[in-house]
Each structure stands twice: as C-alpha cells, then as structure tokens.
C-alpha positions in Angstrom: 0.0 0.0 0.0 1.4 3.4 -1.0 1.9 5.8 1.9 -0.7 8.6 2.2 0.3 11.8 0.5 1.4 14.5 3.0 -1.0 17.3 3.7 -0.3 20.5 1.8 1.8 22.8 3.8 0.8 26.4 4.6 3.0 29.1 6.2 1.0 31.9 7.7 3.4 34.8 8.4 3.1 38.0 10.3 5.6 40.5 11.7 4.2 40.7 15.2 4.1 38.5 18.3 0.8 36.7 17.1 -0.8 37.0 20.6 -3.7 39.4 20.2 -3.8 39.2 16.4 -7.2 37.5 16.0 -7.0 37.5 12.2 -3.9 35.5 11.8 -5.0 33.0 14.5 -8.3 32.4 12.8 -6.7 32.1 9.4 -4.4 29.3 10.8 -7.3 27.5 12.6 -9.5 27.7 9.5 -6.7 26.2 7.3 -6.0 23.5 9.9 -9.7 22.6 9.9 -9.6 22.5 6.1 -6.8 19.9 6.2 -3.7 22.0 5.7 -0.5 21.4 7.6 -0.2 24.9 9.1 2.8 26.7 10.6 2.0 30.1 12.0 5.2 32.3 12.1 5.6 35.5 14.0 8.3 37.7 15.5 9.6 38.0 19.0 12.2 36.9 21.6 15.9 36.4 21.5 15.9 32.9 20.1 13.5 30.7 18.1 10.4 29.8 20.2 8.1 26.9 19.3 4.6 26.3 20.7 1.4 24.7 19.4 -2.2 25.6 18.8 -3.7 22.1 18.6 -2.3 20.7 15.3 -0.8 24.1 14.3 2.9 24.7 15.0 3.5 28.3 16.2 7.0 29.7 15.7 8.3 33.0 16.9 11.6 34.2 15.3 14.1 36.6 16.7 14.5 39.6 14.5 17.8 41.4 14.7 18.4 45.1 13.8 21.5 44.8 11.7 20.1 46.5 8.6 18.4 49.2 10.6 21.6 50.1 12.4 23.7 49.8 9.2 21.5 52.0 7.1 20.6 54.6 9.6 22.0 58.0 8.6 24.6 58.9 6.0 27.5 56.4 6.3 30.1 58.7 4.8 29.1 61.7 6.9 29.1 59.5 10.0 32.8 58.7 9.5 33.5 62.4 9.6 31.1 63.5 12.4 31.5 60.6 14.8 35.4 60.6 15.0 35.4 56.8 15.3 33.0 56.8 18.2 30.7 53.9 17.7 28.0 54.6 20.3 27.1 56.5 23.5 29.2 54.1 25.6 32.2 54.8 23.5 31.5 58.5 23.8 31.4 58.2 27.6 34.8 56.4 27.5 36.2 59.2 25.3 34.8 61.8 27.7 36.4 60.0 30.7 39.8 59.8 28.9 39.6 63.6 28.2 38.7 64.5 31.7 41.5 62.4 33.1 44.0 64.1 30.8 42.7 67.5 31.8 43.0 66.7 35.5 46.6 65.6 35.0 47.7 68.5 32.9 46.0 71.2 35.0 47.8 69.7 38.0 51.1 70.0 36.2 50.2 73.6 35.5 49.9 74.2 39.2 53.3 72.6 39.9 55.0 74.6 37.1 53.7 78.0 38.2 56.3 78.1 41.0 59.1 77.2 38.6 60.1 80.5 37.0 63.7 79.5 36.0 63.2 76.3 34.0 64.7 75.9 30.5 61.3 75.4 29.1 60.5 79.1 29.8 63.5 80.2 27.7 62.6 77.7 24.9 58.9 78.6 24.7 59.4 82.3 25.3 56.6 82.1 28.0 56.0 80.4 31.3 55.4 76.6 30.9 52.2 76.9 32.8 50.8 79.3 30.2 51.8 77.0 27.4 50.1 74.0 29.0 47.0 76.2 29.7 46.8 77.0 26.0 47.0 73.3 25.2 44.2 72.5 27.6 42.0 75.2 26.0 42.6 73.8 22.5 41.9 70.2 23.6 38.7 71.3 25.5 37.4 73.1 22.4 38.1 70.0 20.2 36.4 67.8 22.7 33.3 70.0 22.9 33.2 70.1 19.1 33.4 66.3 19.0 30.5 65.9 21.4 28.3 68.5 19.5 29.1 66.7 16.2 28.3 63.3 17.7 25.0 64.6 19.2 24.0 66.3 15.9 24.7 63.1 13.9 22.7 61.0 16.4 19.8 63.4 16.0 20.0 63.2 12.2 20.0 59.4 12.5 16.9 59.4 14.7 15.0 61.8 12.5 16.0 60.7 8.9 14.5 62.4 5.9 12.5 60.1 3.6 14.4 59.2 0.5 11.6 57.4 -1.4 13.5 54.2 -1.3 11.8 51.8 1.1 15.1 49.9 1.7 16.7 53.0 3.2 13.5 54.6 4.7 12.5 51.5 6.6 15.4 49.0 6.7 13.5 47.0 9.4 11.7 45.3 6.5 15.1 43.9 5.4 15.8 42.7 8.9 12.4 40.9 8.9 13.3 39.2 5.6 16.6 38.1 7.0 14.8 36.5 9.9 11.8 35.0 8.2 13.1 34.2 4.7 15.6 31.4 5.4 13.2 29.7 7.9 10.4 29.7 5.4 12.6 28.3 2.6 13.7 25.5 4.9 10.0 24.8 5.7 9.2 24.4 2.0 5.5 25.4 2.1 3.2 24.9 -0.8 1.5 28.2 0.0 2.5 31.4 1.9 -0.1 33.7 3.4 1.7 37.0 4.0 -0.2 39.2 6.5 0.0 43.0 6.3 2.4 45.3 4.6 5.5 44.3 6.7 5.5 40.8 5.2 5.1 41.6 1.5 8.8 41.8 0.6 9.6 38.7 2.6 7.0 36.6 0.8 8.0 38.0 -2.6 11.7 37.4 -2.2 11.3 34.0 -0.6 9.0 32.7 -3.3 11.3 33.9 -6.0 14.2 32.1 -4.5 12.3 28.9 -4.0 11.0 28.9 -7.6 14.5 29.5 -8.9 15.4 26.2 -7.2 12.5 24.5 -9.0 10.2 24.3 -6.0 6.5 24.9 -6.5 5.1 27.5 -4.1 2.5 30.2 -4.3 1.8 33.2 -2.1 -1.1 35.5 -1.1 -0.7 39.1 0.1 -3.3 40.0 2.8 -3.6 43.8 3.0 -5.0 44.5 6.5 -5.1 48.2 5.9 -5.0 50.8 3.1 -1.4 51.7 3.7 -1.5 54.9 1.5 -4.3 56.2 3.7 -2.8 55.8 7.1 -1.6 58.7 9.2 1.9 57.2 9.8 3.7 58.5 12.9 7.0 58.9 11.0 7.4 60.4 7.6 9.8 57.7 6.4 7.0 55.1 7.1 4.7 57.1 4.8 7.0 56.6 1.9 8.4 53.2 2.7 5.2 51.2 3.1 3.4 52.4 0.0 6.7 52.0 -1.8 7.2 48.4 -0.9 3.6 47.6 -1.6 3.9 49.2 -5.0 7.0 47.1 -5.8 5.7 43.7 -4.9 1.8 43.6 -4.9 1.5 42.6 -8.5 3.9 39.7 -8.0 1.5 38.0 -5.5 -0.5 35.1 -6.9 -3.6 36.7 -5.2 -4.5 39.6 -3.0 -6.8 39.5 0.0 -8.1 42.5 2.0 -10.6 43.4 4.7 -13.3 45.5 2.9 -14.8 46.1 -0.5 -13.7 49.7 -0.4 -10.0 48.9 0.1 -10.3 46.2 -2.5 -11.5 48.8 -5.1 -8.7 51.2 -4.2 -6.0 48.5 -4.4 -7.2 47.4 -7.8 -7.2 51.0 -9.1 -3.9 52.1 -7.5 -1.9 49.1 -8.7 -3.9 48.1 -11.9 -4.4 44.6 -10.5 -5.7 42.0 -12.9 -8.4 40.9 -10.4 -10.1 42.7 -7.6 -8.8 41.4 -4.3 -10.9 38.9 -2.3 -12.6 40.5 0.6 -12.3 38.5 3.9 -13.6 40.6 6.8 -12.0 40.0 10.2 -15.0 38.9 12.1 -15.7 36.5 15.0 -16.4 32.8 14.8 -20.1 32.5 15.1 -20.2 29.1 16.7 -17.8 30.1 19.4 -20.1 32.8 20.8 -22.0 31.7 23.9 -20.1 28.4 23.8 -18.1 28.8 27.1 -19.5 27.3 30.3 -18.0 30.3 32.3 -17.5 33.1 29.8 -15.3 36.1 30.8 -17.2 39.3 31.6 -15.9 42.9 31.4 -18.5 44.0 33.9 -17.4 41.4 36.4 -13.8 42.3 35.8 -14.6 46.0 36.5 -16.4 45.0 39.7 -19.6 46.8 38.6 -23.2 46.0 39.3 -25.6 45.3 36.5 -27.3 48.7 36.8 -24.1 50.8 36.3 -23.9 52.2 32.8 -20.7 50.7 31.1 -19.0 51.6 27.8 -16.4 49.2 26.4 -13.6 49.8 24.0 -11.5 46.8 22.8 -8.4 46.9 20.7 -5.3 49.1 20.1 -5.3 52.4 21.7 -2.8 54.4 19.7 -4.3 56.6 17.0 -7.9 55.5 17.7 -9.3 58.8 18.9 -10.1 57.6 22.4 -9.3 61.1 23.8 -12.9 62.0 22.8 -14.3 59.3 25.0 -12.1 60.2 27.9 -13.0 63.9 27.7 -16.7 63.0 27.5 -16.6 61.1 30.8 -16.5 64.4 32.6 -20.1 65.1 31.4 -21.2 61.4 31.3 -20.8 61.3 35.1 -22.8 58.1 35.6 -20.9 56.1 33.0 -17.8 53.9 33.4 -15.4 52.9 30.5 -13.7 49.5 30.2 -10.5 49.6 28.1 -9.6 46.2 26.8 -6.0 46.5 25.6 -3.2 44.0 25.4 -0.4 46.2 26.4 0.5 49.5 27.9 1.7 52.3 25.6 2.7 56.0 25.8 -0.7 56.9 24.2 -2.5 54.9 26.9 -0.5 56.6 29.7 -1.3 60.0 28.2 -5.0 59.2 28.1 -4.9 58.1 31.8 -3.0 61.2 32.8 -5.7 63.3 31.1 -8.3 61.3 32.9 -6.6 62.1 36.2 -6.7 65.8 35.3 -10.4 65.5 34.6 -11.2 63.6 37.7 -12.6 60.6 35.8 -9.7 58.1 36.3 -11.7 56.1 38.9 -14.3 55.3 36.2 -11.8 53.9 33.7 -11.0 50.2 34.0 -7.9 48.7 32.2 -8.7 45.1 31.3 -6.6 42.4 29.7 -7.2 40.6 26.4 -8.9 37.3 26.4 -8.6 34.6 23.7 -10.0 35.8 20.3 -12.9 33.3 20.4 -14.1 34.7 23.8 -14.1 38.4 22.9 -17.9 38.7 22.0 -18.9 37.0 25.3 -16.4 39.2 27.1 -17.8 42.5 25.9 -21.4 41.5 25.9 -21.9 42.5 29.6 -21.3 46.1 28.8 -24.1 48.4 27.7 -22.5 50.0 24.6 -19.5 49.4 22.4 -17.4 52.4 21.5 -15.4 53.1 18.3 -13.7 56.6 18.0 -11.9 56.4 14.6 -10.5 59.6 13.2 -11.3 60.9 9.8 -8.3 59.6 7.8 -8.5 57.6 4.6 -7.7 54.2 6.1 -10.4 54.6 8.7 -13.0 55.7 6.2 -12.6 52.6 4.1 -13.3 49.6 6.3 -15.3 48.1 9.2 -13.1 47.6 12.2 -12.9 44.1 13.7 -14.3 45.4 17.0 -17.7 46.3 15.3 -18.4 42.7 14.5 -17.2 41.6 18.0 -19.6 44.1 19.6 -22.5 43.0 17.4 -21.9 39.3 18.1 -22.0 40.2 21.8 -25.5 41.8 21.0 -24.0 45.1 22.0 -25.3 48.4 20.3 -22.5 50.6 19.0 -21.5 54.3 19.4 -19.1 55.2 16.6 -17.6 58.1 14.7 -19.4 58.7 11.4 -16.4 57.8 9.1 -17.7 56.8 5.7 -18.0 53.0 5.7 -18.6 52.5 9.5 -21.1 55.3 9.7 -22.9 54.1 6.6 -23.1 50.5 8.0 -24.6 51.7 11.3 -27.1 53.9 9.5 -28.1 51.1 7.1 -28.7 48.5 9.8 -29.8 50.8 12.7 -27.6 49.0 15.3 -26.0 52.1 16.8 -25.6 55.9 16.9 -22.9 58.0 15.3 -21.0 61.1 16.3 -18.7 63.6 14.7 -15.0 62.5 15.2 -13.1 64.5 17.8 -16.3 66.3 18.9 -16.9 65.7 22.6 -20.4 67.2 22.7 -21.4 65.0 19.7 -20.1 61.9 21.4 -22.0 62.7 24.6 -25.2 63.1 22.7 -24.7 59.9 20.8 -24.0 57.9 24.0 -27.1 59.3 25.7 -29.3 58.5 22.7 -27.9 55.0 22.3 -28.2 54.2 26.0 -31.8 55.3 26.0 -32.5 53.1 22.9 -30.2 50.2 23.6 -32.9 47.5 23.7 -34.3 48.8 20.4 -30.8 48.9 18.8 -29.9 45.5 20.1 -33.1 44.1 18.6 -31.9 45.0 15.1 -28.9 42.8 15.4 -30.4 40.0 13.4 -29.3 36.4 12.8 -28.8 37.2 9.1 -26.5 40.1 9.9 -24.4 37.9 12.3 -24.2 35.1 9.8 -22.8 37.6 7.2 -20.3 38.8 9.8 -19.1 35.4 10.8 -15.7 33.9 10.2 -17.2 30.6 9.0 -18.8 32.5 6.1 -15.7 34.7 5.4 -13.0 32.0 5.6 -14.8 29.6 3.3 -14.0 31.9 0.3 -10.4 32.1 1.5 -10.0 28.3 1.6 -11.3 28.2 -2.0 -8.7 30.8 -3.0 -6.0 28.6 -1.4 -6.8 25.7 -3.7 -7.0 28.0 -6.7 -3.6 29.7 -6.4 -1.6 26.7 -5.0 -3.1 24.0 -7.3 -3.1 21.6 -4.3 -5.9 20.6 -2.0 -6.1 18.8 1.3 -7.2 15.2 1.2 -10.0 15.8 3.7 -11.0 18.4 6.3 -10.2 18.0 10.0 -13.4 19.3 11.6 -12.4 18.1 15.1 -9.9 21.0 15.3 -12.0 23.4 17.5 -12.4 27.0 16.6 -11.6 27.7 20.3 -8.2 26.0 20.2 -5.6 28.0 22.2 -1.9 28.2 22.2 -0.1 25.8 24.5 2.5 27.5 26.7 6.0 26.0 26.4 8.0 24.8 23.4 7.5 21.8 21.2 8.8 18.5 22.7 12.5 18.7 23.7 15.3 16.3 24.2 14.8 14.7 27.6 17.7 12.3 27.5 20.2 14.9 28.6 20.3 16.7 31.9 21.0 20.4 32.0 21.9 21.5 35.6 20.7 24.7 37.1 23.7 26.7 38.3 23.5 29.9 40.3 21.8 32.7 38.5 23.9 35.5 36.8 24.2 38.4 39.4 22.5 41.6 38.4 24.9 43.5 36.1 25.3 45.3 32.8 23.1 43.0 30.8 20.3 43.9 28.4 17.8 42.3 30.8 18.2 43.1 34.5 15.5 41.0 36.1 14.1 41.2 39.6 12.1 38.3 41.0 10.2 38.2 44.3 9.4 39.1 47.0 7.6 35.8 48.0 10.0 33.2 46.6 7.6 30.4 47.7 9.3 27.0 47.7 12.4 28.8 46.2 10.6 29.1 42.9 11.7 32.7 42.2 15.3 31.6 42.6 14.7 28.5 40.4 13.2 30.7 37.8 16.2 33.1 37.9 18.5 30.1 37.4 16.6 28.8 34.4 16.3 32.2 32.8 19.9 33.1 33.2 21.0 29.6 32.1 19.1 29.8 28.8 19.2 33.6 28.2 22.7 35.0 27.9 21.3 38.6 27.8 19.8 38.3 31.3 21.0 38.8 34.8 18.8 38.6 37.9 18.3 39.5 41.6 16.0 37.5 43.8 14.1 39.1 46.7 12.6 37.1 49.6 10.5 38.3 52.5 11.6 36.6 55.7 10.0 36.3 59.1 10.7 34.3 62.3 8.9 31.2 61.0 9.8 31.5 57.3 11.4 28.5 55.5 14.5 30.2 53.9 15.3 29.5 50.3 18.2 30.9 48.2 17.9 34.6 47.4 20.1 37.7 46.9 18.2 40.0 49.3 16.2 38.9 52.4 13.6 41.4 53.3 12.9 41.6 57.1 9.1 41.4 57.6 9.5 43.4 60.8 10.8 46.4 58.9 8.5 46.6 55.9 6.5 49.5 57.5 9.6 51.6 58.1 10.4 54.4 55.8 14.1 53.6 55.7 13.3 50.1 54.5 10.9 51.5 51.8 13.5 54.0 50.5 16.1 51.2 50.3 13.7 49.1 48.2 13.0 52.0 45.9 16.7 52.6 45.4 17.3 48.9 44.9 14.6 48.5 42.2 14.3 51.9 40.4 17.1 52.5 38.0 18.6 49.0 38.4 15.9 46.6 37.1 14.6 46.6 33.5 12.1 43.8 34.3 10.3 42.6 37.4 8.4 39.4 38.1 6.2 40.0 41.2 5.0 36.9 42.8 1.9 36.5 45.1 0.8 40.1 44.4 2.9 41.3 47.3 4.3 44.9 47.3 7.9 45.4 46.4 8.4 48.7 48.2 7.3 47.5 51.6 4.1 49.1 52.7 5.0 52.4 51.1 2.0 52.2 48.8 -0.1 49.7 50.7 -0.1 45.9 51.2 -0.6 44.9 47.5 1.4 45.3 44.4 -1.4 47.4 43.0 -0.1 50.5 44.9 3.4 50.1 43.6 2.5 49.8 39.9 2.2 53.5 39.0 5.8 54.1 40.3 7.1 51.0 38.5 5.5 52.2 35.2 7.0 55.7 35.6 10.4 54.0 36.1 9.9 52.2 32.8 10.2 48.8 34.5 8.4 46.0 32.6 6.3 44.1 35.2 4.7 40.7 35.2 2.5 39.1 37.9 3.1 35.6 39.0 0.5 33.6 41.1 1.4 30.4 43.0 -1.9 29.3 44.6 -4.1 30.6 47.5 -3.4 34.3 46.6 -5.5 33.8 43.4 -7.4 30.5 44.0 -11.1 31.5 44.8 -12.4 29.4 47.7 -16.1 29.6 46.6 -15.4 28.5 43.1 -13.0 25.8 44.2 -15.6 24.4 46.6 -18.1 24.2 43.8 -15.7 22.4 41.5 -14.1 19.9 43.9 -15.7 17.5 46.4 -12.5 17.3 48.5 -11.5 21.0 48.2 -8.9 22.1 50.7 -11.3 25.0 51.7 -13.6 22.5 53.4 -11.0 22.1 56.1 -9.8 25.7 56.3 -9.3 27.0 59.8 -11.8 29.5 61.2 -11.6 32.9 59.5 -9.2 31.7 56.8 -11.9 31.2 54.2 -13.2 34.7 54.4 -9.7 36.2 54.4 -8.6 34.2 51.4 -11.8 35.0 49.5 -11.2 38.7 49.9 -7.6 38.4 48.9 -8.3 36.2 45.8 -11.1 38.6 44.6 -8.9 41.6 45.0 -5.9 40.0 43.3 -8.0 39.0 40.4 -9.3 42.6 40.0 -5.7 43.8 40.1 -4.5 41.3 37.5 -7.3 42.1 35.1 -7.2 45.9 35.6 -3.4 46.1 35.3 -3.1 44.8 31.8 0.2 43.2 32.7 1.5 39.8 31.6 0.1 37.2 34.0 1.7 33.8 34.8 0.7 30.9 37.1 2.8 28.0 38.3 0.1 25.3 38.1 -2.5 24.9 35.3 -5.5 24.6 37.7 -5.0 28.3 38.5 -6.1 29.2 35.0 -9.6 28.5 36.1 -9.3 31.5 38.4 -7.1 33.6 36.2 -8.0 32.6 32.6 -5.9 35.3 30.9 -2.7 34.0 32.4 0.0 31.7 31.0 1.3 28.5 32.7 5.0 28.7 33.6 5.9 25.2 35.0 7.6 24.9 38.3 11.4 24.4 38.1 13.7 22.0 39.9 17.3 21.0 39.4 16.4 17.5 38.1 20.0 16.2 38.4 20.3 17.3 42.0 17.3 15.1 42.9 18.5 12.1 40.9 18.5 8.8 42.8 19.7 5.3 42.1 17.8 3.9 45.1 15.6 1.0 43.8 11.8 1.5 43.8 9.4 -0.9 45.5 12.0 -3.6 46.3 11.4 -3.5 50.0 8.9 -6.1 51.5 7.3 -3.1 53.2 7.5 -0.1 50.9 8.2 3.3 52.4 5.3 5.8 51.7 6.3 9.4 52.3 3.9 12.3 53.0 5.3 15.8 53.9 2.6 18.4 54.2 3.6 22.1 54.6 0.2 22.7 56.2 -2.1 19.7 56.8 -5.4 21.4 55.7 -3.9 22.5 52.4 -2.8 19.0 51.4 -5.9 17.0 52.7 -3.7 15.2 55.2 -6.3 14.6 57.8 -8.6 13.1 55.2 -6.0 10.5 54.0 -4.4 9.6 57.4 -7.0 7.0 58.4 -6.3 5.0 55.3 -2.5 5.4 55.7 -2.5 4.5 59.4 -4.5 1.4 58.7 -2.2 0.3 55.9 0.8 1.0 58.2 -0.7 -1.0 61.1 -1.3 -3.9 58.7 2.4 -3.6 57.8 1.5 -3.3 54.1 3.5 0.0 54.1 5.8 2.0 56.3 4.3 5.4 56.6 6.6 8.4 57.1 4.7 11.6 57.9 7.3 14.4 57.9 6.7 18.0 58.9 9.1 20.9 59.3 12.4 19.2 58.4 15.3 21.0 56.7 15.6 20.8 52.9 18.7 18.6 52.8 17.0 16.1 55.1 13.8 16.2 53.1 15.8 15.5 49.9 17.3 12.3 51.3 13.9 11.1 52.5 12.4 11.7 49.0 15.3 10.0 47.2 14.9 6.8 49.3 11.1 6.5 49.5 9.1 4.1 47.4 5.9 6.1 47.0 5.5 9.8 47.6 2.1 11.3 48.4 1.6 15.0 47.4 -1.8 16.7 47.9 -5.4 15.5 47.7 -7.2 18.9 48.0 -6.3 21.3 45.2 -6.2 19.5 41.8 -2.6 20.3 40.9 0.8 19.0 41.9 3.4 21.2 43.6 7.1 21.5 43.9 7.3 18.6 46.3 5.7 16.3 43.7 8.1 17.6 41.0 11.1 16.9 43.2 9.8 13.4 43.9 9.3 12.8 40.1 12.9 14.0 39.5 14.0 11.4 42.0 12.2 8.7 40.1 9.6 8.1 42.7 6.0 7.2 41.8 3.7 10.1 43.0 0.1 9.8 44.1 -2.0 13.0 44.2 -5.3 14.5 43.1 -5.1 16.1 39.7 -7.4 18.1 37.4 -6.1 16.2 34.4 -8.1 18.2 31.9 -6.3 21.5 32.7 -2.9 19.8 32.3 -3.9 18.1 29.0 -4.6 21.6 27.5 -0.8 22.0 27.4 0.1 18.5 26.2 1.1 17.6 29.7 0.2 14.1 30.9 2.0 13.8 34.3 2.6 10.1 35.2 1.0 10.8 38.6 -1.4 8.2 40.0 -4.5 10.2 40.3 -6.5 9.6 43.5 -8.9 11.3 45.9 -9.1 10.6 49.6 -11.9 8.2 48.7 -9.8 6.2 46.2 -6.4 6.5 47.8 -6.5 2.9 49.3 -7.2 1.4 45.9 -4.4 3.5 44.3 -1.8 2.5 46.8 -2.8 -1.2 46.7 -2.6 -1.2 42.9 1.1 -0.1 43.2 1.7 -2.7 45.9 0.2 -5.5 43.7 2.1 -4.5 40.5 5.5 -3.3 41.6 6.9 -3.5 38.1 4.3 -0.9 37.1 5.2 1.3 40.0 8.9 1.2 38.9 7.9 2.1 35.3 5.9 5.0 36.7 9.0 6.2 38.6 11.1 6.0 35.4 8.5 7.9 33.4 8.4 10.5 36.1 12.1 11.4 35.6 11.5 11.9 31.9 8.4 14.0 32.6 10.3 16.1 35.1 13.0 16.7 32.6 10.6 17.6 29.8 8.4 20.0 31.8 10.3 21.1 34.9 14.0 21.4 34.2 13.6 25.1 33.5 13.7 25.1 29.7 10.0 25.4 29.2 9.8 28.1 31.9 12.6 30.1 30.4 11.0 29.8 27.0 7.6 31.0 28.2 9.2 34.1 29.7 11.0 35.0 26.4 8.2 37.2 25.1 8.1 39.2 28.4 11.9 39.6 28.5 12.3 40.5 24.8 
C-alpha cells in the first residue's frame, strides 16, 4: 500500500508576536480545519520559540536590527562627524579619557607656576604653565566640538528624511526578511499567506528564491489596511510602506483584503488583474455563547448590572479615544472599560488626562482574552465604542471590534467615518457622532443608552451570519486551492475554533540533563530582572537560574520576605518582615529597584516597596510604570485561587478544612488580586495549570527543579514493606487529615511503612524523597506542587489528586497516580500489587520532570516578556 500523501503545507506569516492578532490566528485555525499542515510564524524573543495551537505549529523568530543600524543616517558623513566613536558608551569612555587628561595637565600647570627658572621658559618664550594652559583650552574646544558633532549626527539618524527608497527609509523590512526568509525556505511550504504590509517583501523574495530552485510555491498578500491612507507616525514610514507595496503587490498570486472599499482602491492604485478577495476579520459564530463560564468585562470591572458601562476593545494608539475620555467628565454616571493587550505611551497620556479631569476612577484597564471569547467578554457592557479619526484608512473599512460588539449583542456608538457610519445607519444598530467632537459623542452615547434595547433588537441572525468567520473563511479556503493548485485530502473538523496556544515549546530532548547553576548576578546585561518578594518554595530563585542559564542577555536579583517562621530559600536579598512598614526600608527598596531593574516578576501580588503604597502590588504599579520597568505578575496558589469557586468544582476541596476565619480572608484576597490582575493589563503567569480556572488570561510557567540534583539510584518498590512518604507544609492545604485514616490502617497492617514528615530542613527532606518508594503529594487542590516535581525527578511514583483536563490543554500528561481521599487505598494497593508498574511510573516520572520542569519550558515562556 502506498503511503498517504502528505498534507499540503501552509505558512501563515506576520511580523508581530501573534498574541492578540485574531485575524492570523483564525486564518491558521480555518486552514487546519480544512486539512492544511499549518505553521504560524511571527516575530519575538531572542531565540526561536516553538509552541502549538492544537495541530498548528506556532513559531516566533528573533529579528535582529542589523540593517536598521547599518543603514541609519549617512555612512560617509558619520565617518567624519563621529570621529570613530561607535555609540554612547564609546563617547562616555572618550569623555572619561579627556577628563583624566585635563586633570593631569592642570595639576602640572599648578606645579610649574612656581618654577620661573626652567629651561622650558626660555625655549617657549613664555611660562610653561601658560603653554600648558593654552594646550588645555585647545583640547577642550576640540572635545566640545566632537561631542556636539556626535549629538548632531545622532539626532539626524533618529530623524531621517525620507528618500523614497523603502530599503533606506524602513530597513526594518530587510531585517524581517533576513529572519523569516531562510526559515520559510527550509520549511518548504506549498503556499505562503503574508499578512500585512510588513511581510510583502519577505514573501515575494522567498517565493522567487524557491521557484529559482524548481520548487512549487504560491503566495497571497493580505492587505490588512489601506497603507496609502494611514496617518503614519513617522514620515519615512509614509514613503516606505506604500513603496514596498507598489514594488511587490503585482507579484502576488492573489491579493486579499478586509473590505470592498479597500479592494477597489488597491485594484485601481496598482492596476491589479483581479479585484482582491474580501475576507472581513469577524468572530467565529459558533464560538459565541459556547463557554461554560464566559469572561465578563462587567465582572472584571467589579460593577453591578445597573451601572452604565461603555467598552472599547483593541489598540489604543491613533484610535481617537481622547474624545471618550473627555466626554466622561459630562457622562458622570458612565464607566469605561478599556480592553487592551499592552501599555503604551498613548495609553499613559489618556490616563494622565483622565486624572486631570477627575474621571480616572471610572476607567478600568482590562486584559485581552482569547480571540474566540471576545464577544462574550464585551457582551456584559451596555454600549461598544469606536472613535476612529477621519483619515482615509479609517474611512474605508469596518473595524474588527464592530463585529465583535455585534456578536455580543452590543449596540455601538461610533464616529461617522464613511464605511462605518454608513453601516450603522443602514442596519440601525447604533448611533454615530462627529469625530473628535466631545459634545457630539456625549449626545450619541445618551441617545444609544436610552434606545439600547431597540438597537440590540436590530442585530439579526442574518446580519451575524454575514459577519461570521465561518462565512468569510470559506472563500479564503477556495482561494488557497485555486492559487496553489493543491488541495487537502480531507478536512479535520475536530480541530475546534476555540483551540488555544499551548505554553511551552515543542517536545524537547529529555535524554540529557542540564543542571541549574547559580543565576547571573545583576549586572550590565540587556535584561536586568528582579524576582520576588515571596519566593515560595524557592521558585523565584529557580526561575532566575533557568532564565539566566538559557538567556545570555539576562542577569537577575532574587528578593525574599523573611519572618521568624519562614522557610529560607536561596535569594540575593532577604527582606525583614518586621521592617516593611519603616520608611528607611521602603526607601532602600525604591533605590534597589528603580534604575537597576529593567524587568520585574512580582509573585503572590505582594508589594515590592514594603508598605510604602499599601499591602498589595497594585499600589506600587504607578511608580514602576513611571520608572519604565516592565512588570509581570506571578501567582502560586491561594493568593488567586477563589475558595467559593474551588468548593463548587471539587468535592474534596482544601477549603472545606480551612481554619476558622481563613476562608473569608482568602476570598477577599483572591477577589482583590484577580481585579488587580485584570485591571493592570500586565502579563500574567501561574505556576500550576489549575489556577487558569481563576485567572483565565494567564499563561502557565511550569515549576522548576534541578532534576539532576534530585536524581536517585535507590531502587523503587523492592522492600517487602515499601516506604510511603507524605510531607505536608500545612495539613489542611494537602488534605492530610482526610487520608491519614487509610495510611495509618495500611501502616498498622504492615502493608506500608508510613513516614509523615513535617518541618524538616531541605537537605534532610531531599534524602527522604530519594529513598522513598511512594510519595504522596496533595489531595485537595487539583494540581501537583514543587514537592511532587522533586519526587518525580528522584524517580519516585507520586500519588496525588489532579485536574487532568487542565494539564492536558498544554500537552502535559503527568505520570502521577490520580487519586482522591476516597480512592487512595485502591491507588496504593494497585502499586503494591504490581510493583513493576510502580517502577515504570517512577522511570516515566524522571522523563516528565526533565521535559516539563528542568527550566527550559519556563525560560521559553518568559521569552516574550523579556524581549
């Protein structure tokens, strides 16, 4: 029988980090469902990063700035004006050399002033001190001229004048091609889908090179915007992007765009043989209302149902949101939810203006959610807001957020730019206002809010079907077949539209051990990373080791709060809990962090400046932002795990055994921390997958252990009476009292030797783990912790209660024997009855610990944050 033909290979390429770009994600998913072998390629990080979205391989490529640096400014002129000074550091060195020379010579002048009889006086015809003084004045003037010339050239390089040649005006496009081109050529796709203007030259050059080698490949250019009609922030962009499009658009095998209006302009501007295919960027219809617990902007804002709420979702820069901010001063009863994936100078300016107007407390910064969840997310607001300015690109298309609002059954208030205003008027699903006119915006909001039930009633099923990705992408799949002359054998409908990216790289080599050495001390590296101040189970230190081992551009400093009863783990700085309210301590922390760190991973939502701004990281964030420190939030467990929801999900939840008063305190803390996480818009990470149920916008960063340091050659399950080890940090959090009756009974029957260990030093605990036969972790949370990972690294079979579904989302299938307090006896007896199986589980545990917990996956997940 002949082997089955391989699936046709598609490369979907985009010059951004992929996360937050719903169009490229939906293109990749649609193609995978149609049967294509899809690789989604984006930019980001300092090394190649591979992840997966179901069957889709996701690759992020590092993009260097060689061409941008090489082609910036006038090379010949730079040789003259820069005097061989390569950069500002070299200038600083030259300045230091000059100052040292001046100090030496001026000291000699002082010594020579008393010597009026020297031979030098007769030779020079003047006192030697005066001659040296003249030399100093000449050298000073030359040095000042050198510094002014260097500064002038730097200014010219930073503000270049457009030349009309895209290669010189925007050489970043060449850097993108150098990063993407060789990778795509090695992939050998049958079809390339080039997204946006920044990929057009890469696709054209790559296809030409592949065809020259006799390889069959086609490509599609997807024009996301009308590049000639954008108000570009830099003049060289306004010449480069239309120029590169003009050079390559006719070489594409087909052109796709987002609206009929842009399609007509592109055909006319470039005399295209066919009008581009219109594929609007709209939501997946079948994913709306499909989630059991959909995210809610209203809930994330902490607002009751009767509070009027406006929502804006998407990029902030250049979107006219100043009008909405100004209008809040008059719309005193309204709140505004800003759903944005990242902070930006424009966002900071808007928030500063809101502070001046006294409306900042009614603006809520919310994080992105997966693309398929956006309609559900925004649906709990009252009105969707679109404030586009009157520029050609905005006049010619319907923004993605319009369809997202409508699928959320949300009436729209939008500026009356041509296409958008016409659509709202035609379908009667919103109100329009004059762009940049605050009074007009206020009137439109009040009209729409009073008529919101009527406007929402006009959002018909037919309208939503037309604005569905299922409808739009079907035409795109037909175009793929036409231009590539290949077709998938059969669709793969089981690929869900809701598939999400798995954190962590593709499978790695688990046969070799890479030890975790001490982290690189904070120094003159590109990334100067702070981690802490909780350092629970030493994980901040372990993360620092993994990141510094795998990222040569990073150095780190670990902070750890320490009290009288704290287990001490490795750290650079121990913060005395008895001093965190003292102003001297707080000033020390500000001086330690501000100006030294470029990045900061804050764990457990604890403040980093002591109690200077309160008892939560929320109070420190404004100062950290002003210091331009890039911050991420890391959750370990009870600080974000909501007791009420956990009790609903799990019969044996740890919160059923919580001491008096703890449940209420943890509920308040978890709810507050979730609000802080969602409002901050910062990158969010969790150390165990189960926490994604409480913080769905976060990313899993696996716990890290030094696998080699826990390695053991002690045999497993060869004792007549196997040793079963349980070591709870706090009994109620591990379900200890629920499992002890079973363990004590087995111990008394001499079926096992139970070792219940509490409060022992780390070195002693390590030896106990390495010589045990079975290790019991927790039976109350649904996730395994650091202790379980250490046991797996030692090759011990682990028994614990797991939420296996949450782990499987990331391709993780831990070889842990899954048991509840009710099924623990059966689980242990199965290991006693089949000791060979128990030994195999131990061996598989070592491989799993290497694959998921030796730090490589964790360092990889942090790459985007650190890039």
